[in-house]
N, C-alpha and C positions, 0 to 999 in steps of 0.2 A: 504494500500500500504506500503510495507516494505521500510525502510529508506536506502539511499545510504550510503556506508561505505567509510570513509576516514582514511588512515593510515598517522599519523602525525609524521614525523621525527623531533624531537625537540632537539635543542642544550642546552636548559636550564637544569640545574641539578635538579634531583628529590629531594623533591617536588618543582616544580617551584613556585616562588613567584610573578610572573607576573599575575596580575588580568586579563589582556587582554586575556590570553590563557584560563583561567577558564571561564570567562563570555562569550566570543565570541564563543568558540568552544564547551565547555561542556554544557553551559546553553542555549544560543540563537540559535545556528545552528540546533539543533534537531527540532526546530519549523519550519525550512525550509526544513526538510526532510533529514538531514545529521547526521550520528553518527560518532564520532571520536574515534579511538583507537590510543594509544600513544607508541612511542619509545623514550626513553630519558636516558641520563647517570645518574648514581648515585654514589656519592663519596664512599659509603660504600659497593657497590656491588662487590663481589669477582668474580662473574661469571654472566652469563645471567640469569635473574630471571623474571618469570611471576608475575605480580603484578596488582594493580589497582590504579587509581588516581581519586578521587572524584566519585567513582562508575563506572568509565570507564576502560576498559581493558588497561593495560600498560605493556610494557616489558622494563626492566631496563638492561643497559649494563654498564660495568665498566667505570668510568671516568678516562681517561689516560692522563698523562701530561709528556711532554719531557722537561727536564731542560737544555739540551744542544743540539747542532745540531745533534749529533749522536743518542741520546736517543729520539729526536723528530721524526726522521724517523721510529724508532722502534715502538714508541707509535702510530704513524699514521697507520702503517701496521696492528698492532693489533686492532686498532679501526675499520678499514675497515673490518677485519675478523669478529669482533663481530657484526657489523651492518648486514653483510650477514647472519650470523647464526640467529640473532634475527629476521630478516625479514622472513626467512624460517619458523621459529616457529610461527610467527604471521600469516603467510599465512595458515598454517595448522589449527591453532586455530580459526581464525576469517576471513580468506579470503573467496572468492576473494574480492578485493577492487575496487571501482569505480574511485578513484583518490588518488594520493599521494601528500602530502604537506610536504615541508621542511622549517625549520626555521634556517637560518644562516650557518649551518655546511656544508662546501664544501664536506667533505667525505660522509656525509649522502646524499647530493645532487647527488654525483657520483653514488651511489647505486640506488637511486630513479630513476635517468635517465635510468640506465640499466634495472631495473625491469619494469618501465613503458613502455619502448620501447618493451620489450618482451611480455608484456600483452596487448599492444595496448590500454593503458589508459593514460589520461593526468596527468601531474604533475606540481606543482606550487612551485616556489622558493620565499620565503619571506625573505627580508633583513631588519632586524630591526636596524642594526648598521653597520657602516663601520669598522668592527672588524679588518680586515686585514690591512687597512690603519693605524689603531690605533697601531698595533704591530710595524709597521715601525716608527711611532712617538715615541713609547717607546724606540726604538733603538737610535733614534736621541737625546732623552732626557737623555739616560743612566739610565733608571728606569725599575724596574720589570724584572730583569733577565739579562743574558748576551746579549750584543748587537747582536752578531752573531746569537744567537737563535731567537731573535725577528725579525731580518731582514729576516732570512730564512723562519720563520713561516709566516711573513707578505707577502713576495713576492710570495712564493709558493702558499699560500692560495688565493692571489689576482688573480694569473693566472688561477688557477683551478676554483675559484668562477665565474670569468667573462666568462670563456668558458662555464660553465654549465648554467649560466644565459641565454646565447644564445640558449641553448638547451631546456629550459623549455617552456611549452606552455603558461604560464603566470607568471608574476613576480609581487610580492607585495612589492614595496619600501615603506619605512615608511613615506615619505613626498614627496611633489611635487619637492622640491629641490633635494632630492635623485634621483628621476626619471630623472632629468636633468643631474645629475652626472653620473648615469649609462648609459644614452644615449651617453655621451661623451666617454664612454668605448666601444660603439658600439652596445648596447642593443636597440632593436627596441622599439620605443615609443608606438606603437599601441598594444603591449602586456603587458605594465606596467600599473597596477592599484594601485595608492597610497592607502595604508591602514594605517592610522595614529594611534597614541596612542589615548586612550579613557578613559572614566571614567564612574562610575556607578551612575547615577543620580536618580535611584529608591530609594536610601536611603535619607530620609529627614534630612536636617541639624539639626533640633531641637532635633532629636533623641539623639544627642551627647552633648546637652547643659549641662545636669546635671553633667556628668563625666568631661566635660571640665572645669566646675566651680570648681570641686574638684581638678583638676590638678593645676589650678591657686592658689588655697588655699594652696596646698602642697608645691608649689614653693614660697609661701609668696608674691604672686602678688595681689595687690589691684586694683588700677586704672592705674598702670604703663603699657605702651604699650609693646606688645609682638610681635616680628617678628620671623617667622619660616622659616627654610630651611629644606626640606625633600629630602633625596636622597643619592647617593653614594658620598663619600668624598675622592676619590683618588686624587693623586697629579696632574693627567692629567686635572682635573677640575679647578685647579688654584683658590681654594676658599679663598686664602689669599686676593683676591680682595673684597670678601664679608666681611671679618673681617676688612679690612681697611675702607670700606664704613660704617660699623657699628661704628667704632671709630669716624667717622665724625658725625654720627647721635647722638652719646652720648653727643656731645658738646651742642646740642640743647635740647635733651631729656635724661638727665643724669640717669633717673630711668629705661630706656628701657632695655628689656631683649631679647637676641637672643637665640632661641631654635634651636639646630643643631641635627636633628633626622636622624640617619643612621650610617653607618660604612664605613671604607675605604676598599680598595682592600687588604691591609695588615694592621696589627696592627700599624705599624709605620706611616701610613697615618694620623690616628686620633691623635697619639702622636705628630706629627709634627704640626697639627693645634692647639693643646692645647699649645704647646710651643710658637707658633706664637701669639696666643691671649694674652699670658703672656708678651711677648716681647713688644707688643704695648699697654699694660696697660688696656685691656678690659676683662680679664679672669673672673673677678667677676660678669660680666654682661652676660656671655655666659654659657649656659647649654648644655652639650653633653650627649644625652640620650643613645647612642649606638643603637643597633637594637631593634626595637619594632614591635609587631604584626601589621597586617593591620588594625585591629579594633582600636588599640591604636593610630596608625598614624592619623586616622580620628579624634580621640578625641583631640590629640595635635593640629591638624589644626584648629579645632573649638575653641580651647582655645586661639588662636592667633588673633591678630588684622590685620596682614598683612602677606601674603606669599611671599617669594622671590625666584626667579628662575634665578640666574646668570649663564649663559652658555657661555663659551668662544667662540669667533668667529673663531674657528679653522676649518680646512678643514673637519675634522671628524664630529664635532658638528654642523656645518652649515647645514648638511643634516639630523639632528636628529629631533625627534618629542617629546619634553619633556613631561613627565608624570605629573610632580609636578604641573605645572600651571593649568592643567585640574582638578587635585584633589583638589587644593585650590578652584577653581571656583565652582566645584560641591558642595562644602560646604559653598558657599557664602562668602568666604574669598577673599577680593580684593588682587591683585597681583602687584608686581613690577618685571618685567622680562627684560632680555637683548634681543637685536634685531636680534637674529638668525631667519631665514625666517618663519618657522612654528609657533614659539612662537609669533612672531610679528603679524602674521596673526590672531592667536587666540585672542590676547589681543586687537588688533585694531578693529576686527569685533565684539567681544563680549562687548567691552567697559567695561571690567571687571577689569581694572587697568591701569598701566602706563608702557610703553615700553621705555627703555633707551639704550644707548650704553654701550659697555663693558669697563667700567671705574668706579673706586671707587667714584669719585666725582658725576658722573651722577646717579649712583645707590643710593647713599646717598640722593641726591636731590629728586629722585622719592619716596623714603621711607618717607622723611620729608614732602613731599606734601600730601601724604595720611594720615600721622599722624596728620597733621594740620586740617584735616577735622573732623567733629563730627562723633561719632560712627554710627549715623543714616545715615549720608552721605556715610560712608564706606560700611555700610550694603546694601544700595541701589546699589552701584557699584558692590558688590559681587553678588547680586540677578540678575543683568543684565548678569553677567558672567555665572551664573548657567543656566539661560534660554537658552543662546546660546549653551552651552555645551550639554544641554539636546537635542536640535534640531539637532546638527551637529556632536557631538563626543561621544554621549552615546554608550555604547557597543552594544546596539541593532541596532543602525545605521550602525556601522562597520560590524556587522554580516550580515546585508542585502547586503552590498557591496561584502562581501566574497561569500555569497550564490549565488548572481547574476553571479559572475564570474565562480563559479563551474558549475552552470546550463549551461552556454554558452559553456564551455569546454566539458562537458559530452555530450551535444547535438551534438557537432561538430564531435565526434567520433561514434555517433549513438548508445550510450548505454542507 
């Protein structure tokens, strides 16, 4: 029996670094009878290009940005035109499709809705982040571009996104909290299926032990405790709270090291955090690695004693599903995370760490509690976390949830 075809309109820039997309859609979904072909923007694409991603057909469109209200409208129009042209090319090369899937981009969602209606096929809108609300927050904070541009992009995107969410046959919010948020916008609860972030628990933690030991040796670490943060370091995440909490930790554990793995939205984000760490006197105990590959991230996590996931309790982040806490637990690294709903649910149910409030004092207290345990005790906590993630948030579990929804939608239209 031939597999059903999904055209995925993806907002992530080629090649996407989200393992969720790779594992759920390219690796696991074929086991349920679905093949995915991709449309996504590429920073270096001058025109529309046929390509592949991990052996799957992909079509790349130029990534367009508007830096002012006027250029924003121009970029949006050209983006819509490129989506239409790319869709026509994919239909000729790989169509017809049984279902269309969109991730985040309202312009892609607009075309998917039109194309799905014409073809009498279902389409699904996945929301991984309240991006439009975040642009409005940027305007309020006066960061990342002109306020007028961020306000316009946020409000226009919000109106279009919410209208199209009402048109989709199914919606994949990234968390139960986001489902509640979208319901307040008027989206029907019975068509929303939360598809949270996940992790790959097929990789055994001991696989990374040797290289992790090498990293500790390279950094001159013997028995000193290592705390790791993995993720984006933009100003919106307010990571000065983490630096301040680590300053408090150093009073009790003066040899501790904080590994900051990742980059900011702009180069100034990282520079600002470095200046902040110097200002509060902890710079010599903090290592900024910048961007590292996915495999290297796992090695760094395995080299650490504790993983931290401080997420601000903002309107945007309260609906998120943090990746880092799952990645830590998948490698048996116990965690200290702040109490946004999905993260609290993971930590409380897995018993893989400590959940605290968004406060430097509480965060440092949670870190100190884990550091005062023996390594064997911390390892036991990490193992509990890994078992829970394997049963509840492994990519294979999420793929089953996606496939079940696809089956139901396709059956409803009689295909």
